[in-house]
C-alpha positions in Angstrom: -27.4 37.4 69.7 -26.7 35.3 72.8 -26.3 36.6 76.3 -23.3 35.1 78.1 -23.4 34.6 81.9 -21.3 32.7 84.4 -21.3 32.4 88.2 -17.5 32.4 88.0 -17.3 36.1 87.3 -18.8 39.1 89.1 -22.5 39.5 88.3 -23.6 42.6 86.5 -24.5 45.5 88.9 -26.7 47.2 86.4 -28.7 46.8 83.2 -26.1 45.0 81.1 -24.8 41.5 80.4 -21.4 40.0 81.4 -21.0 39.4 77.6 -22.9 39.1 74.4 -22.0 36.8 71.5 -23.0 38.2 68.1 -21.7 38.0 64.5 -18.8 35.8 65.3 -17.5 37.8 68.2 -17.9 37.9 72.0 -18.1 41.4 73.5 -17.2 41.3 77.2 -18.4 44.2 79.4 -15.9 46.0 81.6 -14.6 43.9 84.4 -13.5 45.4 87.7 -11.1 43.7 90.1 -13.6 42.0 92.4 -12.7 39.0 94.5 -15.2 36.1 94.5 -17.8 36.2 97.3 -16.8 34.2 100.3 -20.4 32.9 100.8 -23.3 32.8 98.4 -25.1 36.2 98.5 -22.1 38.1 99.9 -21.4 41.3 98.1 -18.2 41.3 96.0 -15.1 43.1 97.4 -12.4 44.7 95.4 -9.0 43.1 95.6 -6.3 45.2 97.4 -4.0 47.1 95.0 -3.9 47.7 91.3 -1.9 44.5 90.5 -4.4 42.3 92.4 -7.4 44.1 90.9 -5.9 43.6 87.4 -5.4 39.9 88.1 -9.0 39.6 89.4 -10.5 41.5 86.4 -8.5 39.2 84.0 -9.7 36.1 85.8 -13.3 37.3 85.4 -12.6 38.0 81.7 -11.2 34.5 81.2 -14.2 32.9 83.0 -16.7 34.8 80.9 -14.8 33.9 77.7 -14.8 30.2 78.8 -18.6 30.4 79.3 -18.9 31.7 75.8 -16.8 28.8 74.5 -13.7 30.8 73.7 -10.5 31.9 75.5 -8.0 34.6 76.2 -6.1 33.4 73.1 -9.1 34.5 70.9 -9.1 38.0 72.2 -8.7 40.6 69.4 -9.2 43.8 71.3 -8.8 45.0 74.9 -9.6 48.3 76.5 -8.1 49.1 79.9 -9.3 52.0 82.0 -7.1 53.3 84.9 -7.7 56.4 87.1 -4.0 57.2 87.2 -1.5 56.7 84.3 1.2 56.2 87.0 -0.3 52.8 87.6 0.3 51.7 84.1 3.6 49.7 84.6 2.0 47.6 87.3 -1.1 46.9 85.2 0.9 46.1 82.1 3.1 43.6 84.0 0.0 41.6 85.1 -1.5 42.0 81.6 1.7 40.7 79.9 1.8 37.6 82.2 -1.9 36.9 81.5 -1.7 37.1 77.8 1.8 35.8 77.3 2.9 35.8 73.6 -0.7 36.7 72.5 -0.9 40.5 71.6 -4.4 41.7 70.9 -5.0 45.3 69.9 -5.3 47.4 73.0 -6.2 50.9 74.2 -5.3 52.4 77.6 -7.8 55.0 78.8 -6.8 57.2 81.8 -9.9 58.3 83.6 -10.7 60.5 86.6 -12.2 57.7 88.6 -13.8 54.3 88.2 -17.0 52.9 89.8 -16.7 51.6 93.4 -13.3 53.2 93.6 -11.7 50.5 91.5 -8.2 50.9 90.2 -8.7 49.1 86.8 -11.5 48.1 84.5 -11.0 45.8 81.5 -13.3 45.1 78.6 -12.5 42.9 75.6 -13.7 41.5 72.3 -12.9 37.9 71.3 -13.5 35.8 68.3 -16.4 33.4 69.0 -16.1 29.7 68.0 -17.9 28.7 64.9 -21.1 26.7 65.5 
């Protein structure tokens, strides 16, 4: 098992890894829609609005996958958490643009609320490159 970490995505805020590579897969922890810090050491800030947060979460996902030696085109499963199912059309529009013709399996999970007041959280599983 390999722990995956990159400075190009939001660092973990708890006892977990950005991702883990194991048994031919990369398991990416849930990514919130944080903007990159302006200065080193600055706390991350959420992007404004569900579309911008979805874009930011997917950028972090892509950066973590790149650090693991794989990419968005290798994603096989995605779970999207949203606090209000009424946000779905906006989230799905950004999601479609990000994945293009690639269509991994996906689940949408409406929740009461997300940590830090986020409007979207995205986790994924991707195929890892063979060593």
